[in-house]
Each structure stands twice: as C-alpha cells, then as structure tokens.
C-alpha positions in Angstrom: 46.6 0.1 53.6 44.9 3.6 53.5 43.6 3.1 57.0 47.1 2.2 58.1 48.5 5.3 56.5 45.9 7.4 57.9 46.5 6.1 61.3 50.3 6.8 61.0 49.7 10.3 60.0 47.3 10.9 62.7 49.7 9.5 65.3 52.6 11.5 63.9 50.5 14.8 64.0 49.5 14.1 67.7 53.1 13.5 68.5 54.1 16.7 67.0 51.4 18.6 68.7 52.6 16.9 72.1 56.3 18.1 71.5 55.1 21.5 70.8 53.0 21.6 73.9 55.6 20.2 76.0 58.3 22.5 74.8 59.6 25.1 77.4 61.4 28.5 77.1 64.2 28.9 79.5 65.7 32.3 80.3 69.5 32.6 81.1 70.4 36.1 81.9 71.1 39.0 84.5 69.1 41.2 86.7 67.5 43.0 83.6 66.0 39.8 82.9 65.7 38.3 86.4 62.7 38.5 89.0 62.8 41.3 91.2 65.2 43.0 88.7 67.6 45.0 90.9 66.4 43.4 94.2 63.5 42.8 96.4 61.8 46.0 97.4 63.4 48.2 94.8 60.4 48.6 92.6 62.2 46.9 89.9 61.5 43.6 87.7 63.2 41.9 85.0 61.6 41.7 81.5 61.7 37.9 81.6 58.8 38.1 84.1 56.6 39.6 81.3 57.5 37.8 78.2 55.5 34.7 79.0 52.3 36.5 78.4 53.1 36.8 74.6 54.0 33.2 74.0 51.8 29.9 74.0 54.9 28.0 75.9 55.8 27.9 79.5 58.6 30.3 80.4 61.2 29.2 83.2 63.2 32.3 84.1 66.6 31.3 85.3 68.1 34.7 85.1 69.7 35.9 88.3 71.1 39.4 89.2 74.7 40.3 88.9 75.9 37.4 86.9 77.9 37.5 83.6 78.5 35.1 81.0 81.6 33.9 82.9 79.9 33.7 86.4 76.8 32.1 85.1 79.1 29.4 83.6 81.5 29.2 86.6 78.5 28.8 89.0 77.2 26.0 87.0 74.0 27.7 86.0 74.4 27.0 82.3 75.1 23.4 83.2 71.8 23.2 85.2 69.8 24.5 82.2 71.7 22.2 80.0 70.9 19.2 82.0 67.3 20.2 82.2 66.3 20.9 78.7 64.6 18.5 76.4 64.7 18.3 72.6 62.7 21.3 71.0 63.1 23.4 74.1 64.1 27.1 73.6 66.9 28.7 75.7 67.3 32.6 75.5 70.8 33.9 76.6 71.3 37.3 77.3 74.3 38.9 79.1 76.5 42.0 78.7 75.5 44.2 81.6 78.0 42.6 84.1 80.8 41.4 81.6 83.0 44.5 81.4 86.4 44.8 82.8 86.6 45.2 86.7 89.9 46.9 87.0 92.9 45.9 89.3 90.9 43.3 91.3 88.9 40.6 89.5 85.3 40.6 90.4 84.4 37.1 89.4 82.3 38.4 86.8 84.6 40.2 84.1 85.4 38.5 80.9 88.5 38.5 78.7 88.6 41.9 76.7 88.5 40.2 73.2 85.9 38.6 70.9 88.1 35.5 70.1 87.0 32.3 71.2 90.5 31.1 72.2 91.5 34.4 73.8 92.3 34.5 77.4 93.4 37.1 79.9 95.1 36.6 83.4 93.6 38.5 86.3 94.2 38.6 89.9 91.7 38.3 93.0 92.1 40.2 96.0 94.8 38.0 97.5 96.9 38.4 94.3 96.0 34.9 93.0 96.2 34.5 89.4 93.1 33.6 87.3 92.8 32.7 83.7 89.5 34.1 82.1 88.1 33.7 78.8 86.2 35.8 76.3 82.4 36.5 76.3 82.4 34.7 73.0 84.1 31.5 74.6 81.4 31.3 77.4 78.5 32.0 75.4 79.6 29.5 72.4 80.2 26.8 74.7 76.6 27.1 76.3 75.1 27.4 72.8 76.8 24.5 71.6 76.1 22.2 74.4 72.3 23.1 74.2 72.5 22.2 70.5 73.8 19.0 71.3 70.9 18.3 73.5 68.6 19.1 70.7 67.4 22.3 72.4 67.1 25.7 70.5 69.3 28.5 71.8 68.5 32.1 71.0 71.3 34.5 71.5 70.0 38.0 72.5 71.9 41.1 72.9 71.8 42.9 76.1 69.3 45.8 76.6 70.2 49.3 76.6 70.9 51.4 79.8 68.7 54.7 80.2 71.4 56.8 78.8 70.7 59.1 75.9 72.5 60.9 73.2 70.4 63.8 72.1 66.8 62.4 71.5 67.9 58.8 71.0 69.3 55.9 73.3 73.1 56.0 73.2 75.3 53.6 71.3 75.5 50.0 72.3 78.4 48.4 74.1 80.8 46.0 72.7 78.9 42.9 74.1 76.0 43.5 71.4 78.3 42.8 68.5 80.1 39.9 70.6 76.4 38.4 70.9 75.7 38.8 67.1 79.2 37.1 66.4 78.3 34.1 68.6 75.0 33.6 67.0 76.5 33.9 63.5 79.5 31.3 64.3 77.0 28.8 65.8 74.1 29.1 63.4 71.9 30.1 66.5 68.9 32.5 66.2 69.7 36.0 67.1 67.6 38.9 68.4 69.1 42.3 68.7 67.2 43.1 71.8 69.4 46.3 72.4 68.2 47.7 69.1 64.5 46.7 69.3 64.6 48.2 73.0 66.1 51.3 71.6 63.5 51.7 68.9 60.8 51.4 71.5 62.3 53.9 73.8 63.2 56.4 71.0 59.3 56.1 70.1 58.2 56.8 73.7 60.7 59.5 74.3 62.9 60.2 77.1 60.5 61.8 79.5 58.4 58.6 79.4 61.2 56.2 79.5 62.8 58.0 82.8 59.8 56.9 84.5 60.7 53.2 83.9 63.8 53.6 85.9 63.2 54.5 89.6 66.6 53.9 91.0 69.2 53.8 88.3 69.8 53.6 84.7 69.8 49.8 84.6 66.9 48.4 86.3 63.3 48.8 85.0 60.0 49.1 86.8 57.4 46.4 85.9 55.9 48.8 83.2 59.4 49.3 81.7 60.1 45.6 81.9 57.0 45.0 79.8 58.1 47.4 77.2 61.4 45.4 77.0 59.6 42.2 76.9 57.5 43.5 73.9 60.5 44.6 72.4 61.9 41.1 72.5 58.8 39.8 71.0 59.1 42.1 68.2 62.7 41.0 67.5 61.6 37.3 67.5 58.8 38.0 65.0 61.4 39.9 62.7 63.9 37.2 63.0 64.5 33.6 61.9 63.8 32.0 65.3 61.5 29.0 65.5 60.1 30.7 68.6 58.0 33.1 66.3 55.7 30.3 65.6 54.8 30.4 69.5 54.0 34.0 69.7 50.4 34.3 70.5 47.8 37.0 69.4 48.9 39.3 72.1 52.5 38.8 70.9 51.5 39.6 67.4 50.2 43.0 68.5 53.2 44.4 70.2 54.2 47.8 68.9 56.7 48.9 66.4 58.1 47.3 63.3 61.2 45.4 62.0 64.6 47.0 61.9 
C-alpha cells in the first residue's frame, strides 16, 4: 500500500512539473508591447520582446502595432489566443494607447467613452455608416472571461506611460489605467499596474535618461527602454498576486525598484 501511495505521489508530482514546464505566456497588446515597436527600421521595440529573459516560461508575443481592445477583438486576435491556450497558460492583456476617441470619423479602434460593461456608443465611418461600439471594459472583460473558461490565467496590465512629464515626474495616467484595474477587479483576474511601475522606474532614472529611450516620439521605446519597461512589469508581477510570480527566474528577482 505504501509503495502504491508513493508511486501515485511521484506520478502526481511529475504531472505537475510537466504542466508547469509546458505552460506558456501569451502577450496581447499594441505597438508598445509588439516586436519592432513603432515599425521596422524605426529603432524601436516593444517590451514584450524582453520580458522572457526574466521568466522560466516560453513567451509568445502576439501584440501588434496600432491595435486597441476593440480592434484586437474585431480582427479575431483574441479569439486566436483563446483557441490556442491550454489550461495553466498565462495571457497578459495590455491596451489603452489606441483606445481613445477618434473624432468625427471612426478609426476602427476607438472604444465607447465609458467604463460600463453594457454601455455602447454609435459612431460613423468615412461613408457615414453607423457603427455601434462597446466600452474598453466590455472588450477586455469578454476576453478575460473566455480565457478563464479555458482554464488559462489572464493578467490585466495597465498601459505604459508616454514620455510626457509634469515637473520631475511622469504625467498622470489616462482613463484606461483605471479601466484596466476595474476589469481585473470585476473578473477576479490578476492585475499589474504597469503604468505605475514604469513611472516609478522612469522617475528614478530621471527625464534626461528616459528621453534617450524614445528616438522618434513619446510612445515607442528603444530596445534599452523596452527592457526597462519589461523589468517594471516583472516588478509589478512580483509585488502582485499573480501565479506568474512563481515563474520569475533569478534575473527577474533582481530587477530594480520596489513594491508600490
């Protein structure tokens, strides 16, 4: 009997180890996360290209430039990830840079200007066709719930800050940072306030240094800047309640700054 129990325990342990080794980290986001950042040849790169060095899991960067919560949904990119994940996989979701109002003509990216799940707004495309759009919270909530139904582990991450300063500190966050926190709370998903942790890192480095991370504009980082942003995400993971923290390796444990 003892031998049988021991064998069962060993098999269970091996199965757990196999599941942990097989787990993957999917990334869903915009150009600030995506390969080549603001585009090939621009000298920029997204932070998703650098986060893998701090984890003991494979990272699959599915972020793509110019996308919002709405367009990532409408183009079926969330569905692709939902259909690909296995139980125990992690999915980091980070949007906000492209989700703001577009003005008189819809750009295919703007979300309804509200934080209510059921709230909608009617916008018009360049031909005058009316389109009903939903809120940021609606699109992200649906993705999170679908991933949870598959047994995956979504992590809602707030958008990164632009290189815009107020005095000697990074300026205030956009409304989408608060929206992301609301979605995480309402779906019981893990939350990383990536904005706050990047702002902490930038404030510590100072504006002169941070300016060197932005070769073209105030949004897209150089590889060096992307690495700082990736480190800030890892710091947020370590300081939060996500199961991903158990997969942060020794290099990740050594990233700078502290908990907020």
